[in-house]
Backbone bond lengths (Angstrom), bond angles and torsions (degrees), N, CA, C in turn:
res aa  C-N    CA-C-N  psi(-1)  N-CA   C-N-CA  omega(-1)  CA-C   N-CA-C  phi
1 M - - - 1.463 - - 1.527 108.73 -
2 G 1.348 115.85 119.00 1.455 121.09 179.07 1.525 110.78 -97.21
3 V 1.318 116.65 142.64 1.465 122.89 -174.49 1.527 110.74 -90.91
4 V 1.336 115.91 125.72 1.461 122.34 173.95 1.530 107.02 -116.23
5 N 1.328 116.50 99.18 1.462 122.03 -176.21 1.528 110.55 -90.54
6 V 1.335 117.28 110.11 1.461 121.67 177.07 1.536 107.09 -101.42
7 T 1.331 113.67 66.05 1.462 121.30 -176.51 1.522 109.53 -141.77
8 P 1.349 117.47 160.99 1.460 120.05 174.55 1.518 112.76 -93.52
9 N 1.349 118.15 -3.45 1.458 119.86 -166.44 1.520 113.61 -143.23
10 S 1.326 117.51 36.46 1.453 119.14 172.75 1.522 109.37 -64.67
11 F 1.349 116.44 160.42 1.461 119.45 -177.67 1.520 112.59 -77.13
12 S 1.343 118.62 -4.01 1.461 119.91 -178.73 1.515 109.98 -141.30
13 A 1.318 115.66 171.83 1.458 121.08 -178.75 1.528 110.53 -65.92
14 G 1.327 115.67 160.44 1.451 121.14 174.85 1.506 114.77 104.33
15 H 1.331 118.26 -2.42 1.462 120.51 179.30 1.522 110.25 -86.09
16 T 1.329 116.74 153.10 1.457 121.17 -179.50 1.517 109.74 -161.47
17 L 1.329 116.09 150.75 1.455 121.63 172.59 1.529 111.20 -101.21
18 D 1.329 116.94 -2.38 1.453 121.28 179.92 1.531 109.35 -80.54
19 V 1.316 116.54 120.91 1.462 121.20 -174.62 1.528 111.21 -60.35
20 D 1.324 117.33 -48.27 1.459 120.30 -178.29 1.526 111.15 -62.54
21 A 1.343 117.00 -39.21 1.462 120.26 178.72 1.524 111.22 -66.28
22 A 1.327 116.94 -39.08 1.459 120.41 179.16 1.524 110.75 -66.71
23 I 1.322 117.27 -41.21 1.463 120.40 177.23 1.527 110.24 -63.70
24 A 1.321 116.64 -43.25 1.466 120.18 178.24 1.529 110.95 -61.56
25 A 1.333 116.56 -38.68 1.459 119.96 178.15 1.524 110.67 -63.74
26 G 1.335 116.74 -40.83 1.457 120.32 177.40 1.513 112.47 -64.19
27 V 1.322 116.25 -42.17 1.472 120.55 177.90 1.529 110.13 -61.31
28 A 1.337 116.39 -42.52 1.464 120.35 179.05 1.526 111.35 -63.89
29 L 1.327 117.30 -40.24 1.467 120.47 177.37 1.522 111.07 -62.68
30 R 1.325 116.27 -39.94 1.465 119.76 178.16 1.525 110.65 -64.07
31 R 1.313 116.41 -44.18 1.464 120.01 178.80 1.527 111.82 -62.96
32 A 1.329 115.33 -30.50 1.462 119.68 179.34 1.523 112.50 -77.54
33 G 1.333 116.89 -10.51 1.459 119.88 175.66 1.507 116.20 120.46
34 A 1.333 118.61 3.86 1.460 120.00 177.07 1.523 110.15 -65.89
35 E 1.313 117.76 134.44 1.454 122.16 177.48 1.521 111.74 -97.15
36 I 1.329 116.15 -19.31 1.464 122.89 176.34 1.522 107.58 -131.56
37 L 1.324 117.55 137.49 1.458 122.37 174.68 1.524 107.91 -111.12
38 D 1.326 116.26 121.62 1.469 122.61 -174.73 1.524 108.96 -103.15
39 I 1.331 116.41 108.42 1.465 122.66 -171.78 1.521 109.33 -102.30
40 G 1.331 116.48 121.07 1.455 119.90 -177.94 1.509 112.79 -131.17
41 G 1.335 116.24 141.53 1.454 121.41 -179.22 1.507 114.56 -114.72
42 E 1.343 117.21 9.21 1.463 120.80 178.48 1.523 108.71 -138.66
43 A 1.320 116.92 118.78 1.455 120.96 179.08 1.529 109.93 -66.17
44 T 1.332 116.45 147.50 1.464 120.62 -177.38 1.524 112.10 -123.15
45 N 1.330 117.14 23.78 1.459 119.48 176.61 1.527 109.97 -82.85
46 P 1.329 118.10 165.13 1.467 120.12 -174.16 1.523 115.08 -60.44
47 R 1.325 118.19 -23.15 1.472 120.18 -176.37 1.525 112.90 -96.76
48 A 1.322 117.86 -5.32 1.470 120.97 -174.03 1.523 111.31 -76.11
49 A 1.334 115.26 141.63 1.464 121.21 175.35 1.521 109.89 -87.67
50 P 1.340 117.70 150.58 1.469 120.19 177.54 1.533 111.47 -60.61
51 V 1.320 115.77 152.46 1.463 122.32 179.36 1.530 108.34 -115.28
52 A 1.323 116.76 132.40 1.465 121.12 178.62 1.528 110.21 -63.92
53 E 1.322 115.25 150.75 1.456 121.03 -176.61 1.526 112.68 -56.01
54 E 1.322 117.27 -46.58 1.469 120.07 -178.14 1.519 111.50 -63.98
55 E 1.321 116.97 -37.55 1.467 120.38 177.72 1.526 110.39 -66.39
56 E 1.311 117.29 -42.52 1.456 120.45 178.95 1.531 110.82 -62.45
57 L 1.330 116.48 -42.39 1.461 120.03 177.07 1.524 111.64 -61.29
58 A 1.329 116.35 -42.59 1.462 120.38 -179.23 1.522 110.91 -63.88
59 R 1.305 116.75 -31.72 1.467 119.81 179.71 1.525 112.24 -74.91
60 V 1.323 116.99 -46.26 1.464 118.69 -167.20 1.527 115.10 -91.30
61 L 1.328 118.26 -32.72 1.466 118.26 -173.05 1.522 113.47 -61.44
62 P 1.352 119.96 -44.07 1.468 117.49 178.32 1.526 112.85 -62.91
63 V 1.320 116.90 -31.17 1.463 120.48 179.67 1.520 110.45 -73.55
64 V 1.331 117.24 -41.27 1.462 120.00 176.25 1.528 110.29 -60.55
65 R 1.323 116.64 -47.00 1.470 119.53 179.52 1.521 111.48 -61.81
66 G 1.334 116.40 -43.25 1.455 119.98 -178.49 1.518 112.34 -64.48
67 L 1.344 116.62 -42.46 1.452 119.37 -179.80 1.526 111.57 -72.93
68 A 1.325 117.59 -32.43 1.461 119.82 176.07 1.520 111.37 -59.74
69 A 1.329 115.98 -32.99 1.460 120.76 179.55 1.522 112.75 -85.06
70 A 1.332 117.23 -18.77 1.461 119.96 -169.90 1.523 114.72 -104.26
71 V 1.326 118.50 -24.17 1.467 120.36 -174.24 1.521 110.45 -132.13
72 D 1.334 114.75 164.28 1.460 120.49 177.90 1.519 112.11 -104.36
73 A 1.327 117.61 14.40 1.464 121.41 179.84 1.522 111.18 -80.99
74 W 1.333 116.01 162.02 1.449 120.89 167.62 1.518 108.06 -67.84
75 L 1.334 116.65 142.06 1.451 121.11 175.82 1.518 109.37 -110.84
76 S 1.315 115.31 133.77 1.456 122.48 179.34 1.521 108.79 -117.21
77 I 1.335 116.75 141.11 1.457 120.52 174.80 1.532 108.14 -104.91
78 D 1.312 115.50 120.14 1.466 122.71 -179.00 1.526 107.76 -91.41
79 T 1.323 116.65 97.11 1.461 120.72 -176.43 1.515 110.25 -153.77
80 T 1.331 115.66 156.70 1.458 121.38 173.14 1.524 111.26 -107.60
81 K 1.329 117.47 4.44 1.464 122.59 -174.46 1.527 110.75 -107.77
82 A 1.343 115.71 128.73 1.460 120.90 -176.26 1.522 112.05 -61.95
83 R 1.324 117.94 -43.04 1.463 120.24 -176.90 1.522 111.01 -67.52
84 V 1.307 117.91 -38.64 1.459 120.76 176.48 1.524 109.49 -62.89
85 A 1.328 116.79 -43.36 1.465 120.57 179.01 1.521 110.96 -59.50
86 A 1.329 116.98 -47.86 1.465 120.65 -177.05 1.517 111.62 -63.44
87 Q 1.323 117.21 -43.53 1.460 119.15 -178.80 1.529 111.57 -70.86
88 A 1.323 117.65 -33.32 1.459 119.74 176.84 1.524 110.94 -67.45
89 V 1.319 116.90 -37.63 1.464 119.91 176.01 1.526 110.04 -63.36
90 A 1.322 116.47 -42.60 1.473 119.51 177.28 1.522 111.50 -61.71
91 A 1.342 116.83 -28.57 1.462 121.55 -179.21 1.521 113.04 -84.68
92 G 1.347 117.58 -11.03 1.457 118.81 177.16 1.509 116.63 136.86
93 A 1.329 119.22 -5.86 1.467 121.04 177.52 1.520 110.42 -75.76
94 S 1.324 116.61 150.64 1.466 120.70 178.91 1.524 112.29 -127.39
95 L 1.334 115.88 10.65 1.457 121.31 -177.84 1.526 108.13 -149.04
96 I 1.333 116.88 137.79 1.460 123.01 177.05 1.523 107.54 -110.36
97 N 1.318 116.95 123.62 1.457 122.34 177.79 1.530 108.14 -108.70
98 D 1.311 115.98 101.10 1.464 122.53 -174.06 1.524 109.67 -111.10
99 V 1.337 117.41 101.53 1.458 120.58 -177.43 1.519 112.23 -62.42
100 S 1.339 117.29 -21.07 1.458 120.54 -178.04 1.519 113.37 -87.62
101 G 1.323 117.99 -9.38 1.451 120.29 -177.86 1.518 113.50 59.64
102 G 1.328 116.78 29.66 1.456 121.61 178.78 1.514 114.67 89.74
103 R 1.324 118.12 4.99 1.466 120.80 -176.21 1.527 113.75 -80.41
104 F 1.337 117.59 -25.71 1.462 119.55 -174.47 1.533 113.04 -86.67
105 D 1.316 117.42 -30.08 1.462 121.89 -177.25 1.525 108.28 -126.68
106 P 1.334 118.36 115.41 1.472 120.29 -176.82 1.520 113.92 -63.31
107 D 1.330 117.42 -15.64 1.466 120.46 179.70 1.523 113.34 -91.47
108 M 1.329 117.94 -7.61 1.461 119.73 -170.65 1.522 112.99 -63.75
109 L 1.314 118.88 -48.38 1.458 119.35 -174.75 1.521 111.91 -66.54
110 D 1.338 117.57 -39.83 1.465 119.53 177.03 1.529 111.18 -64.68
111 T 1.342 115.95 -41.33 1.469 120.07 178.39 1.519 110.69 -63.79
112 A 1.326 116.49 -46.31 1.463 120.39 -179.87 1.520 111.06 -63.92
113 A 1.345 117.05 -38.36 1.464 119.94 179.15 1.525 111.07 -64.67
114 E 1.329 116.81 -41.36 1.469 119.85 178.77 1.527 110.43 -65.75
115 L 1.317 117.68 -40.50 1.460 120.44 178.10 1.520 111.05 -67.25
116 A 1.321 117.28 -34.48 1.464 120.49 176.18 1.521 110.74 -65.44
117 R 1.341 116.64 -43.58 1.469 120.27 179.72 1.522 111.46 -66.49
118 A 1.329 116.43 -45.26 1.465 120.37 -172.15 1.521 112.99 -79.89
119 D 1.337 116.50 -38.62 1.469 119.84 -170.44 1.523 114.38 -126.75
120 G 1.321 117.76 3.40 1.460 119.73 -179.41 1.513 113.84 69.92
121 V 1.335 116.74 23.85 1.464 120.82 -178.45 1.532 109.98 -69.35
122 G 1.322 115.76 138.20 1.453 121.05 177.45 1.522 112.06 -88.88
123 Y 1.329 115.99 161.91 1.464 121.73 -176.91 1.520 109.72 -139.49
124 I 1.329 116.42 125.08 1.453 121.83 174.86 1.525 108.08 -99.47
125 A 1.322 116.38 116.56 1.459 122.23 -179.39 1.527 109.36 -95.56
126 G 1.332 116.03 106.70 1.451 120.52 177.01 1.516 111.34 -80.98
127 H 1.322 115.60 160.33 1.459 120.86 179.09 1.516 111.49 -108.02
128 L 1.312 115.70 130.95 1.455 123.92 167.73 1.516 107.08 -163.56
129 R 1.322 116.22 171.50 1.460 121.86 175.39 1.516 108.42 -126.16
130 G 1.331 116.26 120.81 1.453 121.50 -177.93 1.509 110.03 140.58
131 R 1.334 115.74 167.97 1.462 121.69 -177.53 1.522 112.52 -108.65
132 S 1.322 117.35 2.37 1.464 122.80 175.67 1.513 107.11 -158.96
133 L 1.333 116.46 161.81 1.460 119.00 177.73 1.521 111.38 -63.04
134 A 1.344 116.43 -37.34 1.461 119.60 178.47 1.524 110.68 -58.79
135 E 1.319 116.68 -43.31 1.464 120.22 179.14 1.521 111.10 -67.40
136 V 1.324 116.56 -41.75 1.464 121.03 -179.54 1.525 110.63 -58.08
137 F 1.321 116.62 -50.28 1.458 119.46 -175.48 1.526 112.36 -76.53
138 A 1.333 117.28 -27.44 1.464 119.88 178.20 1.520 111.28 -67.05
139 R 1.317 117.11 -26.17 1.464 121.10 -177.40 1.526 112.57 -85.23
140 E 1.314 117.48 -5.27 1.463 118.97 178.49 1.527 110.89 -67.61
141 P 1.324 117.26 145.09 1.466 119.12 173.33 1.521 110.19 -68.04
142 A 1.326 116.13 137.55 1.465 119.98 177.66 1.521 109.23 -71.01
143 R 1.339 116.10 143.27 1.465 119.04 175.94 1.526 108.60 -69.10
144 P 1.339 118.61 127.69 1.458 120.19 -178.57 1.526 111.71 -62.86
145 A 1.316 116.19 144.65 1.459 120.29 173.21 1.518 109.24 -68.85
146 A 1.330 115.76 161.20 1.459 120.87 179.80 1.525 110.01 -54.31
147 G 1.331 116.53 127.23 1.453 120.86 178.42 1.512 114.39 87.09
148 A 1.333 117.49 -9.17 1.463 121.02 -179.31 1.524 109.70 -83.19
149 P 1.343 117.68 156.56 1.463 119.63 178.48 1.520 111.12 -66.67
150 A 1.312 115.61 154.69 1.471 120.34 179.33 1.514 110.09 -66.19
151 A 1.344 115.52 160.85 1.461 120.90 177.67 1.527 110.16 -59.92
152 R 1.312 117.18 146.79 1.455 122.29 179.71 1.524 110.56 -62.14
153 A 1.325 115.67 146.46 1.459 119.36 172.35 1.522 108.40 -58.63
154 G 1.307 116.40 136.96 1.458 120.44 -178.47 1.511 113.38 95.90
155 D 1.349 118.61 -13.45 1.457 120.70 177.51 1.515 111.08 -70.51
156 A 1.331 116.71 -29.11 1.465 121.35 -177.10 1.518 109.53 -119.21
157 L 1.313 115.43 152.75 1.453 120.62 175.83 1.520 110.81 -66.94
158 T 1.312 116.62 146.54 1.455 121.55 172.19 1.520 108.95 -99.12
159 S 1.318 115.71 161.01 1.461 119.12 178.94 1.529 110.67 -64.19
160 A 1.326 117.98 -34.20 1.457 120.50 178.63 1.528 111.23 -64.61
161 Q 1.334 117.18 -38.41 1.463 120.45 177.20 1.527 111.50 -64.55
162 V 1.333 116.54 -39.58 1.461 120.34 178.94 1.522 110.40 -63.04
163 L 1.325 117.24 -44.40 1.459 120.38 178.88 1.528 111.22 -61.42
164 T 1.333 116.56 -41.88 1.464 120.39 179.32 1.524 110.89 -64.65
165 D 1.337 115.84 -44.62 1.468 119.67 178.98 1.523 111.24 -58.08
166 L 1.328 116.88 -46.89 1.462 120.18 -177.51 1.528 111.41 -67.35
167 A 1.321 117.01 -37.86 1.461 119.40 177.64 1.526 110.21 -62.88
168 D 1.331 116.61 -41.47 1.464 120.18 178.00 1.529 111.27 -65.93
169 Q 1.340 116.28 -40.41 1.469 121.10 178.26 1.520 111.17 -58.36
170 V 1.315 115.39 -49.75 1.463 120.25 -177.02 1.522 110.39 -64.97
171 A 1.320 116.89 -42.32 1.466 120.11 -178.84 1.521 111.99 -62.08
172 A 1.344 117.51 -30.17 1.468 121.62 -177.71 1.521 113.00 -84.87
173 M 1.325 118.64 -7.44 1.463 121.05 -177.43 1.523 111.90 -73.14
174 P 1.339 117.49 151.28 1.470 119.75 168.19 1.529 109.58 -56.17
175 A 1.324 116.58 146.71 1.460 120.74 -174.23 1.522 112.97 -56.19
176 A 1.331 116.83 -39.65 1.468 120.10 -178.53 1.519 111.22 -63.51
177 L 1.327 116.68 -37.42 1.458 120.10 179.92 1.521 110.76 -75.58
178 R 1.315 116.44 -40.88 1.471 120.08 179.58 1.519 110.44 -57.89
179 A 1.326 117.11 -37.89 1.462 121.17 -178.40 1.520 112.77 -69.76
180 R 1.348 117.42 -18.28 1.466 121.96 -178.19 1.522 111.73 -113.69
181 C 1.325 116.38 18.36 1.464 121.00 -171.04 1.528 112.25 -98.17
182 V 1.325 115.03 144.69 1.464 124.98 168.49 1.527 106.27 -119.62
183 V 1.314 117.97 144.20 1.465 120.01 179.56 1.527 110.56 -108.73
184 D 1.332 114.58 146.21 1.460 123.22 -178.09 1.529 107.42 -134.20
185 P 1.339 118.92 120.52 1.458 120.18 -176.48 1.521 114.75 -71.71
186 G 1.324 117.74 -1.59 1.457 120.31 173.45 1.518 114.02 67.32
187 L 1.318 116.46 53.72 1.463 119.97 179.21 1.527 110.28 -52.77
188 G 1.317 116.84 126.54 1.465 121.87 177.00 1.510 115.17 86.37
189 F 1.324 118.99 -17.55 1.460 120.61 -178.03 1.530 110.14 -83.50
190 G 1.335 115.82 98.29 1.451 120.75 -177.46 1.515 113.49 77.17
191 K 1.318 116.83 9.37 1.459 121.23 -176.26 1.528 112.21 -115.85
192 G 1.346 115.60 5.87 1.455 119.33 178.36 1.509 111.84 62.40
193 D 1.325 115.51 -151.04 1.461 120.24 178.59 1.522 110.51 -119.94
194 G 1.329 116.37 26.49 1.451 121.70 -175.61 1.512 114.54 -89.12
195 P 1.335 116.60 -173.02 1.472 122.01 -172.32 1.518 114.74 -67.95
196 V 1.349 118.88 -17.06 1.463 118.92 179.25 1.523 110.88 -59.61
197 N 1.327 117.18 -30.79 1.466 119.96 178.17 1.525 111.58 -63.82
198 L 1.323 116.93 -40.16 1.458 119.95 177.99 1.523 110.60 -68.80
199 E 1.320 116.80 -37.53 1.464 119.65 176.33 1.529 110.26 -61.18
200 L 1.328 115.86 -44.80 1.464 119.70 179.85 1.522 111.65 -66.32
201 L 1.329 116.21 -35.74 1.458 120.61 179.23 1.524 111.10 -58.15
202 R 1.320 116.02 -31.06 1.471 121.32 -178.63 1.526 112.80 -93.77
203 S 1.337 117.23 6.02 1.464 120.30 -167.31 1.524 114.67 -99.80
204 G 1.325 118.69 14.38 1.461 120.25 -175.08 1.519 113.63 -55.02
205 D 1.324 117.40 -47.58 1.462 120.05 -179.81 1.520 111.13 -61.93
206 A 1.333 116.77 -41.98 1.463 120.68 -179.83 1.524 110.84 -66.77
207 L 1.342 116.74 -39.23 1.465 120.03 177.85 1.523 111.28 -64.98
208 F 1.313 116.22 -41.37 1.461 120.24 178.79 1.527 110.34 -63.91
209 A 1.337 116.50 -40.88 1.460 120.21 178.80 1.528 111.13 -65.56
210 A 1.339 116.54 -37.21 1.467 120.74 -176.70 1.518 112.92 -74.84
211 T 1.330 116.96 -33.11 1.469 120.80 -172.80 1.524 114.04 -111.18
212 G 1.316 117.21 -22.69 1.456 120.64 -174.67 1.516 113.98 73.37
213 R 1.339 116.61 13.50 1.459 120.74 -176.14 1.531 110.54 -122.87
214 P 1.355 117.20 152.01 1.466 120.05 176.21 1.532 111.23 -58.03
215 V 1.325 114.93 157.09 1.463 121.56 -172.28 1.524 110.61 -119.71
216 L 1.329 115.73 129.83 1.463 122.05 172.64 1.523 109.57 -106.05
217 M 1.322 116.39 138.79 1.463 121.61 173.14 1.529 108.88 -119.95
218 G 1.340 116.16 135.66 1.457 121.14 179.56 1.518 112.14 -126.55
219 P 1.342 118.11 72.20 1.467 119.82 -177.83 1.528 114.37 -84.69
220 S 1.315 117.87 -3.10 1.460 121.73 -166.27 1.531 113.25 -57.66
221 R 1.341 116.04 118.04 1.467 124.06 174.19 1.530 113.23 57.89
222 K 1.312 117.10 27.59 1.461 120.95 -176.84 1.530 111.71 -77.92
223 R 1.347 114.29 162.35 1.466 121.02 -176.76 1.522 112.91 -58.71
224 F 1.316 118.08 -36.50 1.459 118.53 -177.25 1.528 111.25 -67.66
225 L 1.338 117.07 -28.87 1.464 119.20 174.02 1.521 110.73 -71.22
226 R 1.333 117.23 -41.58 1.469 119.92 174.99 1.526 110.93 -55.48
227 R 1.331 115.55 -44.06 1.463 119.31 -176.97 1.517 111.22 -67.36
228 L 1.329 117.69 -35.67 1.456 120.23 176.63 1.519 111.60 -64.76
229 L 1.348 116.02 -38.74 1.464 120.26 -178.41 1.521 112.22 -78.20
230 E 1.328 116.75 -36.61 1.461 122.19 -175.74 1.527 108.49 -130.56
231 P 1.340 117.89 81.12 1.459 120.22 -174.19 1.526 114.62 -58.11
232 D 1.311 117.77 -30.02 1.462 120.06 -176.69 1.521 113.45 -104.99
233 A 1.321 117.41 1.77 1.466 121.27 -179.49 1.517 108.11 -156.90
234 S 1.314 116.67 164.25 1.461 120.71 -178.67 1.523 110.39 -120.54
235 D 1.342 115.98 48.95 1.457 119.39 -175.69 1.525 112.28 -115.19
236 A 1.326 117.28 26.13 1.455 119.39 176.61 1.523 109.64 -62.51
237 S 1.320 116.68 140.25 1.458 121.13 -178.45 1.517 111.05 -73.08
238 D 1.350 115.70 161.64 1.457 119.48 175.56 1.522 111.07 -60.54
239 A 1.333 117.69 -35.61 1.463 120.07 179.23 1.526 110.92 -62.99
240 A 1.337 116.00 -44.65 1.465 119.50 177.85 1.523 110.87 -65.41
241 L 1.333 116.60 -39.94 1.464 120.55 179.45 1.529 111.45 -66.37
242 D 1.330 117.02 -36.50 1.460 119.68 177.87 1.527 110.76 -65.75
243 A 1.324 116.70 -39.35 1.462 119.53 176.47 1.524 110.54 -65.01
244 A 1.340 116.67 -42.08 1.462 120.30 176.61 1.522 111.14 -64.02
245 T 1.334 116.70 -35.27 1.457 120.74 178.86 1.525 111.34 -62.85
246 V 1.324 117.20 -38.33 1.463 119.75 176.94 1.529 109.78 -58.29
247 G 1.335 116.25 -46.96 1.464 119.15 177.89 1.511 111.96 -60.70
248 A 1.330 115.99 -42.13 1.467 119.93 179.39 1.521 111.18 -63.03
249 C 1.330 116.72 -41.14 1.467 120.36 -179.11 1.527 111.60 -66.55
250 L 1.320 117.45 -39.47 1.463 119.51 177.82 1.527 110.21 -65.99
251 T 1.330 116.33 -37.36 1.461 120.04 174.51 1.521 110.44 -61.50
252 A 1.350 116.75 -42.37 1.456 121.11 -179.73 1.525 111.31 -63.80
253 V 1.325 117.33 -42.10 1.467 120.78 178.75 1.527 110.08 -64.14
254 R 1.315 116.43 -43.29 1.461 120.08 177.48 1.531 110.87 -60.03
255 G 1.344 115.73 -33.46 1.458 120.09 -179.87 1.515 114.21 -80.72
256 G 1.350 117.78 -8.68 1.453 119.93 175.52 1.512 116.00 115.09
257 A 1.341 118.90 7.35 1.468 120.50 178.95 1.522 110.67 -66.16
258 H 1.328 115.07 146.96 1.462 121.37 -179.68 1.528 112.89 -102.38
259 L 1.318 117.81 -29.29 1.457 123.56 -178.20 1.521 109.28 -131.87
260 L 1.339 115.31 149.21 1.461 121.40 178.99 1.524 109.03 -130.06
261 R 1.320 116.78 133.29 1.463 121.77 178.78 1.530 108.04 -109.69
262 V 1.341 116.81 118.58 1.459 120.23 -174.35 1.528 111.16 -140.36
263 H 1.336 115.26 158.67 1.459 121.38 174.81 1.529 111.36 -84.13
264 N 1.342 117.48 -39.99 1.459 122.09 -173.14 1.526 109.59 -108.30
265 V 1.324 115.99 84.69 1.462 121.58 -179.04 1.525 110.83 -67.57
266 A 1.314 117.08 -38.58 1.473 120.77 -176.32 1.520 111.48 -60.84
267 L 1.331 118.16 -33.93 1.462 120.98 179.25 1.518 111.15 -77.40
268 L 1.332 117.03 -39.43 1.462 120.05 -176.28 1.520 112.97 -74.31
269 R 1.320 117.71 -40.37 1.470 120.94 -168.23 1.530 113.32 -55.22
270 P 1.334 120.56 -50.02 1.469 118.22 -179.07 1.520 113.07 -65.53
271 A 1.332 116.72 -37.46 1.461 119.33 177.81 1.516 110.98 -63.84
272 L 1.326 115.85 -41.30 1.452 120.98 -179.79 1.527 111.06 -66.81
273 T 1.333 116.44 -39.79 1.464 120.35 179.02 1.515 111.48 -60.33
274 V 1.336 116.28 -47.32 1.463 120.07 -179.25 1.519 110.65 -67.14
275 Y 1.354 116.80 -40.64 1.445 120.28 -179.07 1.530 111.60 -61.66
276 I 1.316 116.96 -44.36 1.465 120.78 -177.77 1.521 111.88 -70.44
277 R 1.327 116.39 -37.50 1.459 120.16 -176.91 1.529 113.00 -85.94
278 G 1.322 115.97 -16.26 1.470 119.78 -175.02 1.527 112.87 -76.33
C-alpha cells in the first residue's frame, strides 16, 4: 500500500494539495509496485490540526477520480469520516482505511458495513483509544527527561491490550463488515515512540489468531523509528527513515503481517521480493 498524502502538513516529504501532483505521485507508486494506493486528505500526526469535512472532500475526491481513471490498482480512502468514505467509494475507492476504527465518527461502522454489503468494500480498522487525535496523543506517556524515572506501568498501552481491543472491535462488527475487515494495530497512535511499537510490529501472527482477520502494518517514517535512529533527537532524514522502514517492514512480514503501508514503495519492493523468495 503506497501513501498518497493530499495535505499541506504531513509529517514527512511527499505531501501536496495539487491534484495533478497527487495523481502523478499515485501513478509513480503504482509503477513502483504498489498494489493499493491510500489517498488521504487529513494529516494524522500529533501536530496536525483537524480538517473540516468539506475541505477533506475537496482535497481527496478529484484525486480518487483521477487515479481511478489512470491506474489499475485498488484505491483506498484514508479517512475517519463516514461521509468522506462514502463519497470516495462513489468516486472509485474500494477500501476504507480508518485509523480510528470507527471511534471518531459514530456513523462510520454502519456506513462501512452498508458499503461492504452493497459493493464489497473493504475496511481497515485501526487501533487507538480516544475520540479525537488530540485526545489520543494527549494520553500518551511523556518521554522521561535524561536521568528521570521511567513512566509508570499502565501509562502506556501494552501489545496484549491492543490485541484484546482489536479482537473485541472485530467481534462487535456487523457480519458483513467483519468479513471484509483488515486490522491495523495503529503503530504510534497513542503508543508514543516506545518499545510497544516494536512488539506490535512482530505481532502479526498473534493479531491474526486473535481476530481472524488479515493484518496491516504501517511503520513508515514513524516516530519510534526516528527515536531508534536518533535517540537524543528526532532529526533523522527521510532517506534514513525509509531505510529503517524497510527493516521494519521485513520484521513485520516475518511476524505475520499481510499488508504493508509505506511512503517509499520503490525502496521496499525489491527488498521485499528477495526476502519473500529467499
